[in-house]
N, C-alpha and C positions, 0 to 999 in steps of 0.2 A: 436456561441460558448459560453460556460458557463462562460468564463473568469477565470475558476479555472483549476488546474492541479490535477492529481491523485497521491496519495502516496501509494507505495507498502509497504507490511508488514515489510521488512527489515529496512525501515526508522524508523518506530515506535520502533522496537526492539533495534536498535542502540541508540535511545533516552533514553531508560531505562536500558540498560546493560552498564556496566562501563569498559569493557575490552579494549576498544579503544577510548581514550579521543578525538582524532581528529574527528573520525566518529560520536561520540556522540555530539560534538559541532555542526557539520553540521546538524545532525538529529534534534537537539534542535531548530536550526534556522528555519528549514522547519516546524517543529511542531508548533512553534509560529505563523508562517504564516497560517498554517492550522486552527488554532483556531480563526483566523480573517476572515475565509471564502475563503481564497485563494486556498485551496486544498479540494479534495473530497477523501473519502475512501469508501470501501464497507464492508458489513457485513462479507464477507470472510476475509478481511484484519483484522478486529477486532477479528474474531475467531482464525485465525492463530497467531496473536499477543498474545492473552490470552493463547493459548496452549503453545506457546514458553516460555512465562514467568512462567507459572504454572508448566510446566513439563520438560523443557529443560534447563532453566537457572540454573546457579550455584551461589548462592543458589536459589532455586525456589521461586517465589513470593508466599506469602500467599494469600488465597482467599480474605481476607480483604484488603490487599494491592492492589490486582488486581481490586477489586470493586472500590476502591478509584481512581485508574488510569483511569478506564473506565468512571467513573463519570467526571473526568477532561477532557476527550476526547469527551464527549457527544456533544459538540458544533460543531464538525466537521460534515459536511454534508455527508450523507450515501446514497449509491446505494444499493438497496435490490434486491435479485434475484427473478426471476420468470421463467416461461417456455421459454419465448423469450430470456432471458439472457443465459439460459442453451443451447439453440439452437445455439446462436451466439458463445458461447464458443466452441461448436463442429465445427462450421464453421472456427473458428480460428485454430483449430487443423488441419482441412483439408487444409486451405490456407497456414499456416505457420509452421505446424508440431509442434505446441506448446503442451505441456502437458495440459490436460483438465483444471486444476486449474489455470495455467497461462493464458489460454484462457478466463477464467472467469474474470481475472483482466483486460485483454484487452477489453472484452465485457462491463464491468462496466465502464471503462474509456470512451469508445466510447459512451455508453448510456448517460453519464453525459456531453457529448460534450466537453470533455477535449482535449486539444491540446497536452498534454505531460503526460507521466507516469514517475515518479521519482522512479528509482529502480536500484539496482546493479545486479539484477538477470536476466535481459533481456539483449539483445544486444544493447548497447548504439548506438544511431543513427538510429536504425531500426524503420520503420513505420509499425504499425499493424492497418489495417482499418483506416488509416489516422492519427493515434495517434503515435507520436514519443516518443522514450524512451531516457531519460537522466539519466546518472549515477551521482548522486550528490557526490559520493565519488571517482571519477576517478582520482583526483590529490592527493589523500592521499596515 
């Protein structure tokens, strides 16, 4: 195993949006660990994160602010997609009924040999291809 876990998009979003202070605190703690190599993300996670802050946040992030944030996150290890990852995402849909993009998260975590996906968007405790999901916000 890689010794690292996988962070889903919602963790990054909570770290930078201020509507829930407790979720933000938990997300900041995970993000600090991510910057020390304890977590992995994918290019999909970064894309979803940027889209959320630029287009869905209130107020939306400016491009300059988003670039600064992305620069700060550049130390987090990334999984990049290829044809095999796309195929595995389709297999995740077939095996678990996941939406294709959720399947990409599972496939990226599996490729990186992660033991855990930290997310509130999957079923906590569920295993996908041997990778278990933990909701870091379950007690909030």
